[in-house]
Steps between C-alpha positions, in 0.01 A plus 500: 500500500366585163271200506377593844423852381310364208298291721431765764395732208276242327333427849425869540306495173264260664460704813738263718746694710821333619614572865685314776342289760171491297235230581542337155834395349559467128745239385619550147696228327672587185644204288727544216571195271754505234525173302735507206408340164778375293478445119751230400627380169327161393828394356766613737298560825680828546303784650408761238255735676388546864195681609401585858129483600412739790208396704378739795240378738342708791324355802297737728375366826334723773562333834321560835424322828170331485301242702416154357228283672622136479335213686351740752815697567621832380850517347695819453674478162679714236283473191466681177134619432614654167744378243594549132733376259615607153797426266626539160803395289688653210795361281780727427568604143749303308854619429414623144201712625700642784768597263264680261252649751678514820468299820182615682507198757537716815221738414279213399548304817434843705184547308396133536541539895271794494243322290501190703469700832205675355342171382532364858335807652212499255384179649401698814277756305144406449411452139299781338136413461362456147320803344129466585395540128737243377411140440734387773347750734152387419587140547666583839193682615268210399718246684488704819122523482457132425781346712498445865665765729861443597554270796770558754731195586331276761611594851485232764481756781156617393342178616675520848319587820534855630722381782733320261507818282593705790785268601662515151448866482703534826772268369524706168546820703763330704713352218485818299633698799871635468756264598312171430737271326406376151498123424850363395330410167182584334407133478454417876177318565421420143337147455239541229517365151554797268284547201735451189454766225717446180515770233691417179569787244629380166541674163687242303407136397840363644394634858361202702375461864642241729262200487560441872478867595197464738607170635849641597332772713270250669817293579658814661203550731485130597874531579421797735204332648275796402204264428209612720199573289400865468146620397549752364877483464684772697845415349565494122802423280505706192748402230523713195728350213578695189666383195522770237705545164691810405341546157660741262661533153856532627697240699542389772166310558469321831260380761453659839379269778375665823281405787352658808418287813305640785362341827205718593274510789132641519351717778827637653429809705700814559443874596563754240422878501269471803300206352512121537556328161433137432634353164720238328874541549824328359692294761774357297585581129774390241567598144729347250602586143701308243580548124508230241575474121279321256697170499518486872133598609387144561769399759472847671116434531557165644697627789372855565176439702613183682821677616316808616248295691777301666667832600175641645459185702846539636405871606185379680679202661784726627249790578697724286355846473545520136618863479314652790720805567636594843205724570563755785283460807311820474217535746143407397260789518294428817156338471253728644247220548450148438430431139148415390417311184784586269428645160602306199765696296555466122674193387877505492685544184630162439575242223124464455430869452727608222612212276772635270445577138665317220830685414582711207817424314792441745280606794358261770246604758554253787545459876856564665704254703724502800818698436756331256847613452520720180773285337538411144400130460718286266327319213637179380509348153152476355387825690388376838444782747636383847368720794713555811396281791603423850361199692599191692516177317413179692775241503433144615791324642521122595490482872806255505720785353382726788524240775800294391715704247525848645287680250443795733872544586712352232885516560671746254626321192323170585294297263165626671636856457541458123175316473312769674647768286397320181151467631479864608633635183261298288197590703566865504552500128181323398256571795144616430247619755272216624726213383668245736849364443573150619837342537488143363553214717865356482630798312744600783623149518576496128643854499877525403636848601786464254261460214175649636172420320271765356252644758223408253594130563497535875190724551151452365278808437150425607227722345208621703270349229659149541255413799806349676457768793214720629556842358306659790697312777831407324697240680792269413447130456542259792862451618592836345586823685386830379745790430450851347739641253495876433468581138560833330436515128 
Protein backbone atom coordinates (compact mmCIF):
# COMPACT_ATOMS: atom_id res chain seq x y z
CA UNK A 1 0.00 0.00 0.00
CA UNK A 2 2.83 2.40 0.83
CA UNK A 3 4.46 1.77 -2.56
CA UNK A 4 1.13 2.31 -4.35
CA UNK A 5 0.65 5.62 -2.53
CA UNK A 6 4.17 6.71 -3.49
CA UNK A 7 3.39 5.89 -7.14
CA UNK A 8 0.03 7.69 -7.14
CA UNK A 9 1.61 10.75 -5.51
CA UNK A 10 4.52 10.78 -7.97
CA UNK A 11 2.14 10.52 -10.95
CA UNK A 12 0.12 13.44 -9.60
CA UNK A 13 3.29 15.53 -9.71
CA UNK A 14 3.29 15.02 -13.48
CA UNK A 15 -0.39 15.84 -13.87
CA UNK A 16 -1.46 12.18 -14.18
CA UNK A 17 -4.57 11.23 -12.20
CA UNK A 18 -5.37 7.63 -11.22
CA UNK A 19 -8.98 6.49 -11.47
CA UNK A 20 -10.81 3.18 -12.08
CA UNK A 21 -11.93 2.17 -15.59
CA UNK A 22 -9.64 4.71 -17.24
CA UNK A 23 -8.82 4.38 -20.93
CA UNK A 24 -5.12 3.94 -20.10
CA UNK A 25 -3.80 1.28 -17.70
CA UNK A 26 -0.45 1.71 -15.97
CA UNK A 27 1.39 -1.52 -15.15
CA UNK A 28 4.15 -1.03 -12.57
CA UNK A 29 6.68 -3.82 -11.98
CA UNK A 30 8.96 -3.44 -8.97
CA UNK A 31 11.82 -5.95 -8.79
CA UNK A 32 13.90 -6.47 -5.66
CA UNK A 33 17.21 -8.36 -6.05
CA UNK A 34 19.17 -9.35 -2.93
CA UNK A 35 22.28 -11.34 -3.82
CA UNK A 36 24.65 -12.06 -0.94
CA UNK A 37 28.41 -11.64 -1.18
CA UNK A 38 30.44 -13.87 1.12
CA UNK A 39 34.05 -13.23 2.09
CA UNK A 40 35.90 -16.46 2.89
CA UNK A 41 39.23 -17.19 4.45
CA UNK A 42 41.79 -18.15 1.82
CA UNK A 43 43.24 -20.77 4.13
CA UNK A 44 40.14 -22.33 5.72
CA UNK A 45 37.36 -21.35 3.28
CA UNK A 46 35.30 -20.33 6.33
CA UNK A 47 32.87 -17.44 5.80
CA UNK A 48 34.20 -14.37 7.60
CA UNK A 49 31.78 -11.68 6.39
CA UNK A 50 28.53 -11.48 4.39
CA UNK A 51 27.20 -8.38 2.67
CA UNK A 52 23.79 -8.10 0.98
CA UNK A 53 23.48 -6.04 -2.19
CA UNK A 54 19.99 -4.56 -2.67
CA UNK A 55 18.88 -3.88 -6.23
CA UNK A 56 15.57 -2.13 -6.97
CA UNK A 57 14.27 -1.84 -10.54
CA UNK A 58 11.02 -0.20 -11.62
CA UNK A 59 9.31 -0.75 -14.96
CA UNK A 60 6.43 1.54 -16.02
CA UNK A 61 4.24 0.61 -18.99
CA UNK A 62 1.16 2.56 -20.08
CA UNK A 63 -1.16 0.11 -21.86
CA UNK A 64 -4.17 0.83 -24.04
CA UNK A 65 -6.16 -0.67 -26.90
CA UNK A 66 -4.71 0.21 -30.29
CA UNK A 67 -5.14 -0.75 -33.94
CA UNK A 68 -2.21 -2.18 -35.92
CA UNK A 69 -2.40 -2.48 -39.72
CA UNK A 70 -0.71 -5.73 -40.78
CA UNK A 71 -0.84 -7.11 -44.31
CA UNK A 72 -3.91 -5.04 -45.13
CA UNK A 73 -5.89 -6.01 -41.98
CA UNK A 74 -6.43 -4.09 -38.76
CA UNK A 75 -5.67 -5.92 -35.50
CA UNK A 76 -6.94 -4.73 -32.11
CA UNK A 77 -4.14 -5.29 -29.58
CA UNK A 78 -3.01 -4.26 -26.13
CA UNK A 79 0.09 -2.15 -26.63
CA UNK A 80 2.28 0.18 -24.58
CA UNK A 81 2.79 3.56 -26.32
CA UNK A 82 4.90 4.78 -23.39
CA UNK A 83 7.37 2.85 -21.26
CA UNK A 84 10.24 3.69 -18.95
CA UNK A 85 12.73 1.74 -16.86
CA UNK A 86 15.13 2.68 -14.09
CA UNK A 87 17.07 0.94 -11.36
CA UNK A 88 19.76 1.24 -8.75
CA UNK A 89 21.72 -0.99 -6.39
CA UNK A 90 23.31 -0.45 -3.02
CA UNK A 91 25.39 -2.68 -0.77
CA UNK A 92 24.64 -2.82 2.93
CA UNK A 93 27.28 -1.55 5.32
CA UNK A 94 29.55 -4.19 6.82
CA UNK A 95 29.10 -5.39 10.40
CA UNK A 96 31.74 -3.05 11.83
CA UNK A 97 30.18 0.04 10.28
CA UNK A 98 26.70 -1.02 11.45
CA UNK A 99 28.05 -1.48 15.00
CA UNK A 100 29.67 1.96 15.05
CA UNK A 101 27.16 4.03 13.09
CA UNK A 102 23.97 2.00 13.25
CA UNK A 103 22.05 0.06 10.60
CA UNK A 104 20.35 2.42 8.12
CA UNK A 105 19.48 -0.30 5.58
CA UNK A 106 15.69 0.10 5.78
CA UNK A 107 15.80 3.87 5.39
CA UNK A 108 18.34 3.58 2.56
CA UNK A 109 16.13 1.10 0.65
CA UNK A 110 13.02 3.25 1.10
CA UNK A 111 14.91 6.28 -0.16
CA UNK A 112 16.28 4.27 -3.10
CA UNK A 113 12.76 3.19 -4.08
CA UNK A 114 11.58 6.81 -4.18
CA UNK A 115 14.64 7.88 -6.19
CA UNK A 116 14.28 5.05 -8.73
CA UNK A 117 10.59 5.83 -9.17
CA UNK A 118 11.49 9.47 -9.74
CA UNK A 119 14.12 8.49 -12.32
CA UNK A 120 11.60 6.33 -14.20
CA UNK A 121 9.07 9.18 -14.35
CA UNK A 122 11.63 11.78 -15.44
CA UNK A 123 11.89 9.91 -18.73
CA UNK A 124 8.39 11.15 -19.63
CA UNK A 125 9.21 14.82 -19.01
CA UNK A 126 10.61 16.73 -22.01
CA UNK A 127 14.15 17.92 -21.56
CA UNK A 128 14.50 21.61 -20.78
CA UNK A 129 15.74 23.54 -23.83
CA UNK A 130 19.21 25.09 -23.53
CA UNK A 131 19.44 28.79 -22.75
CA UNK A 132 19.35 30.78 -26.04
CA UNK A 133 22.53 32.66 -25.10
CA UNK A 134 24.53 29.56 -24.15
CA UNK A 135 26.91 27.88 -26.59
CA UNK A 136 24.65 24.80 -26.57
CA UNK A 137 21.60 26.97 -27.32
CA UNK A 138 23.33 28.76 -30.19
CA UNK A 139 24.38 25.47 -31.73
CA UNK A 140 20.86 24.06 -31.37
CA UNK A 141 19.37 27.11 -33.09
CA UNK A 142 21.88 26.84 -35.94
CA UNK A 143 21.09 23.15 -36.38
CA UNK A 144 17.36 23.90 -36.61
CA UNK A 145 17.97 26.51 -39.30
CA UNK A 146 20.33 24.39 -41.39
CA UNK A 147 18.84 20.95 -40.91
CA UNK A 148 15.81 19.54 -42.72
CA UNK A 149 12.46 19.79 -40.93
CA UNK A 150 11.43 16.72 -38.92
CA UNK A 151 9.67 14.07 -40.99
CA UNK A 152 6.87 11.90 -39.66
CA UNK A 153 7.15 8.13 -39.98
CA UNK A 154 6.06 6.93 -43.45
CA UNK A 155 2.38 5.98 -43.47
CA UNK A 156 1.31 3.53 -46.16
CA UNK A 157 -2.31 4.68 -45.98
CA UNK A 158 -1.33 8.06 -47.44
CA UNK A 159 -0.80 6.43 -50.86
CA UNK A 160 -4.16 4.61 -50.86
CA UNK A 161 -7.19 5.57 -52.90
CA UNK A 162 -10.00 7.49 -51.22
CA UNK A 163 -12.18 4.37 -51.39
CA UNK A 164 -9.54 2.26 -49.64
CA UNK A 165 -9.04 4.95 -46.97
CA UNK A 166 -12.78 5.09 -46.31
CA UNK A 167 -12.89 1.31 -45.93
CA UNK A 168 -10.09 1.20 -43.36
CA UNK A 169 -11.59 4.19 -41.53
CA UNK A 170 -14.86 2.29 -41.18
CA UNK A 171 -12.99 -0.80 -39.98
CA UNK A 172 -11.10 1.31 -37.43
CA UNK A 173 -14.34 2.74 -36.00
CA UNK A 174 -15.78 -0.77 -35.81
CA UNK A 175 -12.90 -2.45 -33.97
CA UNK A 176 -12.54 0.45 -31.53
CA UNK A 177 -16.21 0.12 -30.56
CA UNK A 178 -17.00 -1.20 -27.05
CA UNK A 179 -17.20 -4.98 -26.88
CA UNK A 180 -14.82 -5.72 -29.75
CA UNK A 181 -12.52 -8.55 -28.59
CA UNK A 182 -8.81 -7.86 -28.47
CA UNK A 183 -6.48 -10.26 -30.32
CA UNK A 184 -5.40 -13.17 -28.11
CA UNK A 185 -1.81 -11.97 -28.48
CA UNK A 186 -0.21 -8.79 -29.74
CA UNK A 187 1.70 -10.78 -32.39
CA UNK A 188 -1.11 -12.02 -34.64
CA UNK A 189 -0.51 -11.25 -38.31
CA UNK A 190 3.19 -10.38 -37.99
CA UNK A 191 5.32 -11.68 -40.87
CA UNK A 192 7.84 -8.91 -41.56
CA UNK A 193 11.55 -9.15 -40.79
CA UNK A 194 12.20 -6.82 -37.83
CA UNK A 195 14.96 -4.26 -37.88
CA UNK A 196 17.53 -5.28 -35.23
CA UNK A 197 18.81 -2.43 -33.05
CA UNK A 198 21.57 -3.34 -30.57
CA UNK A 199 22.73 -0.93 -27.86
CA UNK A 200 25.69 -1.88 -25.66
CA UNK A 201 26.53 0.30 -22.66
CA UNK A 202 29.81 -0.55 -20.91
CA UNK A 203 31.93 1.36 -18.40
CA UNK A 204 34.67 -1.22 -17.72
CA UNK A 205 37.26 -2.94 -19.91
CA UNK A 206 36.11 -6.40 -18.75
CA UNK A 207 32.63 -5.82 -20.20
CA UNK A 208 32.31 -7.40 -23.65
CA UNK A 209 29.48 -7.79 -26.15
CA UNK A 210 28.50 -11.22 -27.46
CA UNK A 211 30.22 -11.67 -30.83
CA UNK A 212 27.17 -13.50 -32.20
CA UNK A 213 24.67 -11.01 -30.75
CA UNK A 214 23.09 -9.87 -34.05
CA UNK A 215 23.25 -13.34 -35.62
CA UNK A 216 21.36 -14.82 -32.67
CA UNK A 217 18.49 -12.40 -33.23
CA UNK A 218 18.50 -13.06 -36.98
CA UNK A 219 18.15 -16.76 -36.17
CA UNK A 220 15.20 -16.03 -33.87
CA UNK A 221 13.22 -14.34 -36.65
CA UNK A 222 14.10 -17.05 -39.15
CA UNK A 223 12.79 -19.58 -36.63
CA UNK A 224 9.53 -17.57 -36.35
CA UNK A 225 9.37 -17.17 -40.15
CA UNK A 226 9.26 -13.41 -39.80
CA UNK A 227 11.25 -12.93 -42.99
CA UNK A 228 9.12 -10.74 -45.29
CA UNK A 229 11.15 -7.68 -46.35
CA UNK A 230 9.96 -4.34 -44.93
CA UNK A 231 10.71 -0.97 -46.52
CA UNK A 232 10.77 0.90 -44.22
CA UNK A 233 10.66 -1.64 -41.39
CA UNK A 234 7.43 -1.51 -39.38
CA UNK A 235 8.73 -3.88 -36.68
CA UNK A 236 11.95 -3.38 -34.74
CA UNK A 237 13.74 -5.39 -32.09
CA UNK A 238 15.58 -3.18 -29.62
CA UNK A 239 18.05 -4.89 -27.31
CA UNK A 240 19.83 -2.69 -24.78
CA UNK A 241 22.61 -4.44 -22.85
CA UNK A 242 24.39 -2.80 -19.93
CA UNK A 243 27.47 -3.97 -18.05
CA UNK A 244 28.53 -1.51 -15.37
CA UNK A 245 30.93 -1.69 -12.46
CA UNK A 246 30.15 -0.49 -8.94
CA UNK A 247 33.18 1.71 -8.44
CA UNK A 248 34.08 2.99 -5.00
CA UNK A 249 36.74 3.08 -2.37
CA UNK A 250 34.95 0.63 -0.10
CA UNK A 251 34.07 -2.99 -0.80
CA UNK A 252 32.15 -4.70 -2.18
CA UNK A 253 32.91 -4.02 -5.82
CA UNK A 254 30.86 -5.93 -8.35
CA UNK A 255 29.43 -5.86 -11.86
CA UNK A 256 25.74 -5.35 -12.62
CA UNK A 257 24.54 -6.89 -15.88
CA UNK A 258 21.15 -5.85 -17.20
CA UNK A 259 19.27 -5.76 -20.46
CA UNK A 260 16.02 -4.48 -21.89
CA UNK A 261 14.42 -6.24 -24.88
CA UNK A 262 11.50 -4.65 -26.69
CA UNK A 263 9.62 -5.70 -29.81
CA UNK A 264 8.17 -2.47 -31.23
CA UNK A 265 5.78 -1.64 -34.04
CA UNK A 266 5.48 1.69 -35.85
CA UNK A 267 2.28 3.41 -37.03
CA UNK A 268 -0.06 1.91 -34.45
CA UNK A 269 -3.21 4.04 -34.07
CA UNK A 270 -5.44 4.75 -31.07
CA UNK A 271 -7.90 7.43 -29.88
CA UNK A 272 -6.81 9.56 -26.92
CA UNK A 273 -8.44 12.67 -25.46
CA UNK A 274 -10.64 13.20 -28.51
CA UNK A 275 -7.80 12.85 -31.01
CA UNK A 276 -6.44 10.00 -33.10
CA UNK A 277 -2.76 9.32 -32.39
CA UNK A 278 -0.31 7.35 -34.54
CA UNK A 279 3.02 6.32 -33.05
CA UNK A 280 5.44 3.50 -32.24
CA UNK A 281 4.44 1.13 -29.42
CA UNK A 282 5.93 -1.77 -27.47
CA UNK A 283 4.29 -5.15 -28.12
CA UNK A 284 6.45 -7.48 -26.01
CA UNK A 285 9.13 -6.54 -23.49
CA UNK A 286 11.55 -8.36 -21.23
CA UNK A 287 14.14 -7.22 -18.71
CA UNK A 288 16.83 -9.12 -16.85
CA UNK A 289 19.46 -8.36 -14.22
CA UNK A 290 22.34 -10.32 -12.79
CA UNK A 291 25.28 -9.51 -10.56
CA UNK A 292 28.82 -10.83 -10.90
CA UNK A 293 32.06 -10.57 -8.97
CA UNK A 294 35.34 -9.67 -10.62
CA UNK A 295 36.58 -13.27 -10.88
CA UNK A 296 33.31 -14.45 -12.45
CA UNK A 297 32.43 -11.71 -14.95
CA UNK A 298 33.73 -13.57 -18.02
CA UNK A 299 31.53 -16.63 -17.52
CA UNK A 300 28.49 -14.50 -16.67
CA UNK A 301 28.94 -12.49 -19.86
CA UNK A 302 29.18 -15.68 -21.92
CA UNK A 303 25.74 -16.85 -20.82
CA UNK A 304 23.78 -13.66 -20.09
CA UNK A 305 22.76 -12.43 -23.56
CA UNK A 306 22.36 -15.89 -25.21
CA UNK A 307 20.14 -17.11 -22.37
CA UNK A 308 17.93 -14.00 -22.49
CA UNK A 309 17.54 -14.22 -26.26
CA UNK A 310 16.54 -17.88 -25.93
CA UNK A 311 13.99 -17.00 -23.24
CA UNK A 312 12.54 -14.22 -25.40
CA UNK A 313 12.25 -16.63 -28.33
CA UNK A 314 10.34 -19.02 -26.07
CA UNK A 315 7.94 -16.22 -25.14
CA UNK A 316 7.36 -15.39 -28.81
CA UNK A 317 6.87 -19.03 -29.82
CA UNK A 318 4.43 -19.65 -26.96
CA UNK A 319 2.80 -16.25 -27.56
CA UNK A 320 3.38 -15.31 -23.95
CA UNK A 321 2.20 -11.82 -23.04
CA UNK A 322 5.41 -11.06 -21.13
CA UNK A 323 3.75 -9.33 -18.24
CA UNK A 324 0.74 -7.69 -19.88
CA UNK A 325 -1.59 -7.12 -16.92
CA UNK A 326 -5.20 -8.32 -16.67
CA UNK A 327 -6.54 -5.01 -17.97
CA UNK A 328 -10.21 -4.28 -17.19
CA UNK A 329 -12.42 -4.03 -20.25
CA UNK A 330 -13.40 -0.40 -19.77
CA UNK A 331 -15.37 1.02 -22.69
CA UNK A 332 -13.48 3.01 -25.25
CA UNK A 333 -14.62 6.60 -25.75
CA UNK A 334 -16.97 6.75 -28.74
CA UNK A 335 -15.43 7.82 -32.02
CA UNK A 336 -17.41 10.79 -33.28
CA UNK A 337 -16.26 10.33 -36.84
CA UNK A 338 -14.01 8.21 -38.95
CA UNK A 339 -10.38 9.23 -38.39
CA UNK A 340 -8.62 11.32 -40.99
CA UNK A 341 -4.86 11.23 -41.43
CA UNK A 342 -3.59 10.61 -37.87
CA UNK A 343 -1.18 13.05 -36.33
CA UNK A 344 2.25 11.81 -35.39
CA UNK A 345 2.86 11.84 -31.64
CA UNK A 346 6.23 12.36 -29.95
CA UNK A 347 8.42 9.27 -29.84
CA UNK A 348 7.81 6.85 -26.98
CA UNK A 349 10.21 6.76 -24.09
CA UNK A 350 12.21 3.62 -24.79
CA UNK A 351 15.69 2.14 -24.56
CA UNK A 352 16.69 4.43 -27.45
CA UNK A 353 15.51 7.61 -25.78
CA UNK A 354 17.31 7.59 -22.44
CA UNK A 355 20.42 5.42 -22.17
CA UNK A 356 21.48 5.18 -18.52
CA UNK A 357 24.34 7.12 -17.09
CA UNK A 358 27.41 5.32 -15.81
CA UNK A 359 26.90 4.69 -12.09
CA UNK A 360 28.38 6.43 -9.08
CA UNK A 361 29.97 4.23 -6.40
CA UNK A 362 27.66 1.32 -5.58
CA UNK A 363 24.91 2.72 -7.80
CA UNK A 364 23.80 1.27 -11.12
CA UNK A 365 21.28 2.94 -13.41
CA UNK A 366 19.90 0.21 -15.63
CA UNK A 367 16.73 -1.47 -16.87
CA UNK A 368 14.54 -3.76 -14.70
CA UNK A 369 13.57 -7.38 -15.23
CA UNK A 370 10.59 -9.61 -14.83
CA UNK A 371 9.89 -10.08 -11.09
CA UNK A 372 12.35 -12.33 -9.29
CA UNK A 373 11.86 -13.78 -5.81
CA UNK A 374 13.65 -11.60 -3.23
CA UNK A 375 15.67 -14.49 -1.87
CA UNK A 376 19.24 -14.33 -0.69
CA UNK A 377 21.42 -16.19 -3.14
CA UNK A 378 24.09 -18.57 -1.81
CA UNK A 379 27.64 -17.93 -2.88
CA UNK A 380 30.00 -20.84 -3.24
CA UNK A 381 33.72 -20.93 -2.66
CA UNK A 382 35.56 -18.37 -4.74
CA UNK A 383 32.70 -15.87 -4.64
CA UNK A 384 30.33 -16.99 -7.42
CA UNK A 385 26.95 -15.27 -7.24
CA UNK A 386 24.27 -17.80 -8.21
CA UNK A 387 20.91 -16.20 -9.12
CA UNK A 388 17.66 -18.06 -8.49
CA UNK A 389 16.11 -19.62 -11.61
CA UNK A 390 13.22 -21.83 -12.62
CA UNK A 391 13.14 -23.52 -16.01
CA UNK A 392 12.63 -26.82 -17.78
CA UNK A 393 15.74 -28.79 -18.73
CA UNK A 394 15.70 -30.88 -21.89
CA UNK A 395 16.45 -34.56 -21.29
CA UNK A 396 17.04 -36.89 -24.25
CA UNK A 397 16.28 -40.56 -23.53
CA UNK A 398 17.13 -43.45 -25.90
CA UNK A 399 13.89 -44.63 -27.48
CA UNK A 400 14.56 -48.27 -26.62
CA UNK A 401 14.31 -47.36 -22.91
CA UNK A 402 10.92 -45.76 -23.54
CA UNK A 403 9.52 -48.45 -25.84
CA UNK A 404 11.04 -51.59 -24.30
CA UNK A 405 12.15 -50.89 -20.73
CA UNK A 406 9.19 -49.00 -19.21
CA UNK A 407 10.92 -45.62 -18.82
CA UNK A 408 7.55 -43.84 -18.54
CA UNK A 409 6.06 -46.19 -15.92
CA UNK A 410 8.81 -48.09 -14.06
CA UNK A 411 7.77 -50.51 -11.38
CA UNK A 412 8.56 -49.24 -7.90
CA UNK A 413 11.88 -50.63 -6.69
CA UNK A 414 12.87 -51.91 -10.13
CA UNK A 415 16.22 -51.36 -11.83
CA UNK A 416 14.61 -48.80 -14.17
CA UNK A 417 13.14 -46.98 -11.16
CA UNK A 418 16.60 -46.71 -9.59
CA UNK A 419 18.18 -45.71 -12.92
CA UNK A 420 15.60 -42.99 -13.51
CA UNK A 421 16.11 -41.57 -10.01
CA UNK A 422 19.88 -41.32 -10.54
CA UNK A 423 19.34 -39.52 -13.87
CA UNK A 424 16.72 -37.12 -12.51
CA UNK A 425 18.74 -36.24 -9.40
CA UNK A 426 21.84 -35.52 -11.47
CA UNK A 427 20.07 -33.42 -14.12
CA UNK A 428 18.26 -31.28 -11.54
CA UNK A 429 21.51 -30.67 -9.65
CA UNK A 430 23.58 -29.52 -12.65
CA UNK A 431 21.02 -28.21 -15.17
CA UNK A 432 21.61 -24.89 -16.90
CA UNK A 433 19.17 -23.04 -19.18
CA UNK A 434 19.73 -23.77 -22.87
CA UNK A 435 21.66 -27.02 -22.32
CA UNK A 436 20.51 -30.48 -23.39
CA UNK A 437 21.17 -33.63 -21.34
CA UNK A 438 21.63 -36.91 -23.22
CA UNK A 439 21.57 -40.38 -21.63
CA UNK A 440 24.39 -42.34 -23.20
CA UNK A 441 23.63 -45.41 -25.31
CA UNK A 442 23.99 -48.65 -23.35
CA UNK A 443 24.08 -46.93 -19.95
CA UNK A 444 20.95 -48.65 -18.68
CA UNK A 445 22.18 -52.05 -19.83
CA UNK A 446 25.35 -51.58 -17.74
CA UNK A 447 23.53 -50.06 -14.75
CA UNK A 448 23.77 -51.97 -11.44
CA UNK A 449 21.13 -50.78 -8.96
CA UNK A 450 23.11 -52.33 -6.07
CA UNK A 451 26.16 -50.21 -6.96
CA UNK A 452 24.68 -47.37 -9.05
CA UNK A 453 27.04 -45.36 -11.19
CA UNK A 454 27.28 -41.59 -10.87
CA UNK A 455 24.84 -39.55 -12.93
CA UNK A 456 27.83 -37.79 -14.50
CA UNK A 457 28.85 -41.15 -16.03
CA UNK A 458 25.35 -41.77 -17.39
CA UNK A 459 24.31 -38.35 -18.70
CA UNK A 460 26.21 -36.00 -21.02
CA UNK A 461 25.63 -32.25 -20.66
CA UNK A 462 25.53 -30.71 -24.16
CA UNK A 463 26.23 -26.97 -24.30
CA UNK A 464 24.27 -24.67 -26.63
CA UNK A 465 27.66 -23.54 -27.98
CA UNK A 466 28.63 -27.10 -28.99
CA UNK A 467 26.85 -26.90 -32.38
CA UNK A 468 25.40 -30.36 -31.67
CA UNK A 469 21.82 -29.04 -31.79
CA UNK A 470 19.94 -26.00 -33.10
CA UNK A 471 19.56 -23.53 -30.21
CA UNK A 472 16.57 -21.89 -31.94
CA UNK A 473 14.79 -25.23 -32.55
CA UNK A 474 16.30 -27.62 -29.98
CA UNK A 475 15.59 -31.28 -30.68
CA UNK A 476 17.00 -34.58 -29.44
CA UNK A 477 19.21 -36.73 -31.69
CA UNK A 478 17.65 -39.42 -33.87
CA UNK A 479 16.36 -42.43 -31.91
CA UNK A 480 16.01 -40.32 -28.76
CA UNK A 481 12.79 -39.14 -27.06
CA UNK A 482 12.51 -35.66 -25.58
CA UNK A 483 11.50 -35.12 -21.93
CA UNK A 484 11.40 -31.93 -19.89
CA UNK A 485 12.56 -31.86 -16.29
CA UNK A 486 11.40 -29.05 -14.01
CA UNK A 487 14.38 -27.34 -12.35
CA UNK A 488 14.20 -24.86 -9.47
CA UNK A 489 17.54 -23.45 -8.31
